[in-house]
ZAMARGU-4260 file (C-alpha; in steps of 0.2 Angstrom, whole numbers, plus 5000, padded with zeros to 4 digits):
<rodrens>
0) 5450/5354/5588 | 5435/5343/5583 | 5425/5341/5568 | 5406/5343/5566 | 5403/5325/5572
5) 5413/5328/5588 | 5428/5318/5582 | 5445/5325/5588 | 5455/5331/5573 | 5470/5339/5582
10) 5475/5340/5600 | 5488/5350/5609 | 5493/5343/5626 | 5486/5328/5636 | 5468/5324/5636
15) 5459/5330/5651 | 5442/5325/5659 | 5429/5339/5660 | 5427/5336/5679 | 5426/5348/5694
20) 5440/5361/5694 | 5441/5362/5676 | 5434/5375/5664 | 5430/5373/5646 | 5428/5385/5632
25) 5422/5381/5614 | 5422/5392/5598 | 5415/5386/5581 | 5427/5389/5566 | 5416/5389/5550
30) 5429/5386/5537 | 5424/5387/5518 | 5429/5368/5516 | 5425/5361/5534 | 5416/5365/5550
35) 5427/5363/5565 | 5426/5368/5583 | 5440/5374/5594 | 5439/5367/5612 | 5450/5373/5627
40) 5450/5363/5643 | 5460/5371/5657 | 5462/5368/5675 | 5454/5381/5687 | 5466/5387/5700
45) 5455/5398/5711 | 5460/5414/5702 | 5450/5421/5688 | 5466/5428/5680 | 5469/5411/5671
50) 5451/5410/5665 | 5451/5428/5659 | 5468/5425/5650 | 5462/5409/5642 | 5445/5417/5636
55) 5455/5432/5630 | 5467/5422/5620 | 5453/5412/5612 | 5443/5427/5607 | 5459/5435/5600
60) 5463/5419/5590 | 5445/5418/5584 | 5446/5437/5579 | 5462/5433/5570 | 5455/5418/5560
65) 5439/5428/5556 | 5450/5443/5549 | 5461/5431/5539 | 5446/5423/5531 | 5438/5440/5527
70) 5454/5446/5519 | 5456/5430/5509 | 5438/5431/5503 | 5440/5450/5498 | 5457/5446/5489
75) 5448/5431/5480 | 5434/5443/5475 | 5447/5456/5469 | 5456/5443/5459 | 5440/5437/5451
80) 5436/5454/5445 | 5454/5456/5438 | 5453/5440/5429 | 5436/5444/5421 | 5442/5461/5416
85) 5458/5453/5408 | 5447/5440/5399 | 5436/5454/5392 | 5451/5464/5386 | 5458/5448/5378
90) 5441/5444/5369 | 5440/5462/5362 | 5458/5461/5356 | 5455/5444/5347 | 5439/5451/5340
95) 5448/5466/5332 | 5462/5456/5325 | 5451/5442/5319 | 5440/5455/5309 | 5456/5462/5300
100) 5458/5457/5282 | 5476/5454/5284 | 5485/5439/5291 | 5493/5443/5309 | 5504/5432/5319
105) 5516/5435/5334 | 5532/5424/5337 | 5544/5424/5351 | 5559/5435/5346 | 5572/5422/5352
110) 5564/5405/5351 | 5553/5408/5336 | 5538/5400/5346 | 5521/5405/5339 | 5512/5415/5352
115) 5497/5421/5342 | 5489/5419/5325 | 5473/5428/5320 | 5459/5419/5310 | 5463/5427/5293
120) 5481/5420/5295 | 5475/5402/5299 | 5463/5403/5283 | 5477/5409/5272 | 5490/5396/5278
125) 5480/5381/5283 | 5495/5369/5283 | 5505/5380/5295 | 5503/5370/5312 | 5513/5383/5322
130) 5528/5373/5326 | 5538/5378/5311 | 5539/5397/5311 | 5557/5397/5304 | 5552/5386/5290
135) 5537/5397/5286 | 5546/5413/5286 | 5560/5405/5275 | 5547/5401/5262 | 5546/5420/5257
140) 5558/5429/5246 | 5566/5439/5253 | 5565/5429/5269 | 5558/5438/5284 | 5575/5435/5294
145) 5584/5445/5281 | 5573/5460/5283 | 5574/5460/5302 | 5588/5467/5313 | 5595/5457/5328
150) 5593/5471/5341 | 5581/5464/5354 | 5579/5482/5362 | 5573/5490/5345 | 5554/5491/5348
155) 5552/5506/5336 | 5557/5501/5319 | 5544/5494/5307 | 5551/5484/5293 | 5540/5484/5278
160) 5543/5475/5262 | 5535/5466/5247 | 5538/5447/5248 | 5534/5433/5237 | 5527/5417/5246
165) 5535/5403/5235 | 5523/5389/5240 | 5507/5398/5235 | 5515/5410/5222 | 5507/5425/5230
170) 5514/5442/5235 | 5512/5450/5251 | 5516/5467/5259 | 5523/5462/5276 | 5526/5473/5291
175) 5537/5467/5305 | 5541/5475/5322 | 5547/5470/5339 | 5534/5471/5353 | 5534/5467/5371
180) 5522/5452/5374 | 5510/5450/5389 | 5523/5441/5399 | 5537/5453/5396 | 5547/5444/5383
185) 5552/5452/5366 | 5541/5446/5352 | 5539/5449/5334 | 5522/5456/5327 | 5520/5451/5308
190) 5506/5457/5297 | 5504/5450/5279 | 5493/5459/5267 | 5489/5450/5251 | 5493/5461/5235
195) 5494/5448/5222 | 5480/5455/5212 | 5488/5472/5212
</rodrens>
């Protein structure tokens, strides 16, 4: 195999001179990242069977390589369409949640990691950095953990309660339910509606 400048990139077998009694066959391999050329030098033995075999093998290999690149390109195009579709769905999802007049956040059901928070949540609780979900939930009375059961398979029950946020002295109607997050893990979806004025 040689590159575009004719330099040998890889060789199978001992180097042979292209003299009398030898046959050669070359085929370009246009790869997306590099142009190469497959060169085959074989000794001719008077029978055309060897020549036909070599030529057939080269053509078969070339066809296989071309089909592989075609399949990779088609799969890449399909993946790009899927990624763009997922991105559009995610943007619609975030637009809807950011337009709500309630604070929304999602946390991991086992590790309490913050997975998502809408814009209204970030505005209402600007000091919340996202690393202290347990401390944040404990700042309510009653605490969220006391309202929620430990059944990781309960994805139907919605827990609703009025809670007092002690640091801000505001009252919220909170709704909590377990949901399946995009990567399959169990998570908790929290909504907080400010009812202090009421």
